[in-house]
C-alpha positions in Angstrom: 0.0 0.0 0.0 1.5 3.3 -1.2 -0.8 5.6 0.6 -4.0 5.7 2.6 -6.4 8.5 3.6 -9.9 9.4 4.2 -12.3 10.7 1.6 -15.5 12.5 1.1 -18.3 11.5 -1.3 -19.3 14.5 -3.4 -21.4 13.0 -6.2 -23.5 9.8 -6.2 -25.1 8.5 -9.4 -26.2 5.0 -10.6 -23.2 4.9 -12.9 -20.6 6.0 -10.5 -19.5 7.8 -7.4 -16.9 10.6 -6.9 -14.8 11.2 -3.9 -12.8 14.1 -2.7 -9.6 13.5 -1.0 -6.2 15.0 -0.4 -3.6 15.4 -3.2 -1.1 13.6 -1.1 -2.5 10.6 -3.0 -1.4 12.0 -6.3 2.2 12.7 -4.9 2.4 9.2 -3.6 1.4 7.7 -7.0 3.8 10.0 -8.8 6.7 9.2 -6.5 6.2 5.5 -7.2 5.4 5.4 -10.9 6.4 8.9 -12.2 3.9 10.0 -15.0 2.5 6.5 -15.3 0.5 6.8 -12.1 -2.9 6.6 -13.9 -2.2 2.9 -14.4 -2.0 2.2 -10.7 -5.0 0.7 -8.9 -6.9 2.9 -6.5 -9.1 1.0 -4.0 -12.1 2.8 -2.4 -13.4 1.0 0.7 -16.7 1.6 2.4 -18.5 -0.6 5.0 -16.7 -3.7 3.9 -17.2 -3.0 0.2 -14.2 -2.4 -2.1 -14.3 -0.9 -5.5 -11.5 0.0 -8.0 -11.3 3.6 -9.0 -9.3 6.0 -11.0 -7.9 9.5 -10.6 -10.3 11.8 -12.4 -8.8 15.2 -11.6 -6.6 17.0 -9.1 -5.1 20.3 -8.1 -1.7 20.2 -6.4 -1.9 23.8 -5.3 -5.1 23.5 -3.5 -4.2 19.9 -2.4 -7.3 18.2 -3.7 -7.9 15.1 -5.8 -11.0 13.5 -7.3 -11.3 9.7 -7.4 -14.2 8.1 -9.3 -15.5 4.6 -9.1 -17.9 3.2 -11.7 -20.4 1.8 -9.2 -22.7 3.1 -6.6 -21.9 2.6 -2.8 -25.3 4.0 -1.8 -23.5 6.8 0.1 -24.9 10.2 0.8 -22.9 13.0 -0.9 -21.9 16.1 1.0 -24.0 19.2 0.1 -21.6 21.5 -1.8 -23.9 24.0 -3.6 -23.3 26.7 -1.1 -21.2 27.4 1.9 -21.6 29.1 5.2 -19.1 31.4 6.8 -17.9 30.0 10.2 -16.5 32.0 13.1 -13.6 31.1 15.4 -14.5 29.0 18.5 -17.3 27.3 16.4 -17.7 23.6 17.6 -16.7 21.1 14.9 -16.6 17.4 14.3 -13.9 15.6 12.3 -14.6 12.3 10.6 -12.1 9.8 9.1 -11.5 6.1 8.6 -8.5 4.0 9.4 -6.9 1.4 7.1 -9.3 -1.2 8.5 -12.4 0.9 7.5 -13.2 1.8 11.1 -15.1 5.0 11.4 -13.3 7.6 13.6 -14.9 10.7 15.2 -13.4 13.5 17.2 -14.4 17.0 18.2 -12.8 20.4 18.5 -13.2 24.1 17.9 -12.1 26.4 15.0 -9.1 28.6 15.7 -8.2 31.6 13.6 -4.9 31.4 11.6 -2.8 34.1 13.1 0.4 33.0 11.5 2.4 35.0 8.9 2.5 38.9 8.6 -1.2 39.5 8.5 -4.4 37.9 9.8 -6.2 35.6 7.4 -9.9 35.8 8.3 -11.0 33.1 5.9 -8.3 30.5 6.9 -8.5 28.6 10.2 -7.3 25.6 12.0 -9.3 23.2 14.1 -8.3 22.0 17.6 -9.1 18.5 16.6 -6.1 16.1 17.3 -5.7 14.1 14.1 -3.2 11.6 12.8 -2.2 11.2 9.2 -5.0 8.8 8.3 -7.5 11.5 8.9 -6.1 13.5 6.0 -8.8 13.9 3.3 -11.7 13.5 5.8 -14.5 16.0 6.3 -14.9 18.6 9.0 -18.5 19.4 10.0 -20.2 21.9 12.2 -22.4 20.6 15.1 -25.4 21.4 13.0 -24.1 19.3 10.1 -22.9 21.9 7.7 -19.7 21.1 5.7 -16.9 23.2 7.0 -14.0 21.8 4.9 -11.6 19.0 4.3 -8.8 18.1 6.8 -5.5 18.7 5.0 -2.6 18.8 7.5 -3.5 16.7 10.5 -1.7 17.4 13.8 -2.0 16.4 17.4 -1.9 20.1 18.4 -4.1 21.9 15.7 -5.0 20.6 12.2 -5.2 22.7 9.1 -8.2 22.3 6.7 -9.2 23.4 3.3 -12.4 25.6 3.6 -15.6 24.6 1.8 -15.6 27.9 -0.2 -12.3 27.0 -1.9 -13.4 23.4 -2.6 -16.6 24.5 -4.2 -14.8 27.0 -6.4 -12.3 24.4 -7.6 -15.0 21.8 -8.2 -16.9 24.2 -10.3 -13.7 24.9 -12.4 -13.3 21.0 -12.9 -16.9 20.8 -13.9 -16.6 23.7 -16.4 -13.4 22.2 -17.8 -15.2 18.8 -18.4 -18.2 20.5 -20.1 -15.9 22.5 -22.3 -13.9 19.4 -23.3 -17.2 17.6 -24.0 -18.4 20.4 -26.1 -15.3 20.7 -28.1 -15.3 17.0 -28.8 -18.9 17.1 -29.8 -18.4 20.0 -32.2 -15.5 18.1 -33.9 -17.7 15.0 -34.2 -20.6 16.9 -35.7 -18.3 18.8 -38.2 -16.8 15.5 -39.2 -20.2 14.1 -40.0 -21.3 17.3 -41.7 -18.2 17.3 -43.9 -18.8 13.7 -44.9 -22.4 14.5 -45.7 -21.5 17.6 -47.6 -19.0 15.6 -49.7 -21.7 13.0 -50.5 -24.4 15.6 -51.5 -21.8 17.3 -53.7 -21.1 14.1 -55.4 -24.8 13.3 -55.7 -25.4 16.8 -57.2 -22.6 16.3 -59.7 -24.0 12.9 -60.6 -27.5 14.3 -61.0 -26.1 17.2 -63.1 -24.3 14.7 -65.3 -27.4 12.7 -65.8 -29.4 15.8 -66.8 -26.8 17.0 -69.1 -26.5 13.5 -70.8 -30.3 13.3 -71.1 -30.6 16.7 -72.8 -28.0 15.8 -75.3 -29.4 12.3 -75.8 -26.1 10.8 -74.7 -26.1 7.3 -73.1 -26.1 7.6 -69.3 -23.2 5.8 -67.8 -23.6 3.7 -64.7 -21.7 5.0 -61.7 -20.3 2.7 -59.0 -20.1 4.1 -55.5 
């Protein structure tokens, strides 16, 4: 096993399920296989079920990766259509799974990030004491709202990627996929149109030849397609 982390279901359909996790997965794959990491097997485990998945997309700067399996685990996806601004000292719950699949839960509070030369109001830590296996797991408020993804676990304070940045990047991924699908579809349609145009041009020339031959009482040759 090269790497193990927690993950968050973000899209559930009959034909597949997508999970959000840490980009540490991508680095582990690259360190082992270089640029051929897409050929490696990614196993997604849930409640005793195991499915093979593949790396669909990632962003090493924001430290996120998307893994997709072509089956349904009947899991509930995290609601990611809007986010709530959370204040320091807000009570939070961290979730994760260890390598055996056991569900782990711990609680803490949000702590403002006061490091660096200026205060960052939108970046915070949590006081949840987490080990490395919690990386990629979700952080929720006590009322069940998605706060972010645990990114840098620590036994003192753990850094997480806020929901606002996750939503922004997922929208970018979705727009890129839609754009690529559109470009591919346009190319396909233009290819079909070109073939049809050539066929109709040939048919028009053939018809013109028949009309011309008939008007001058020439014998009409048979044309083989």
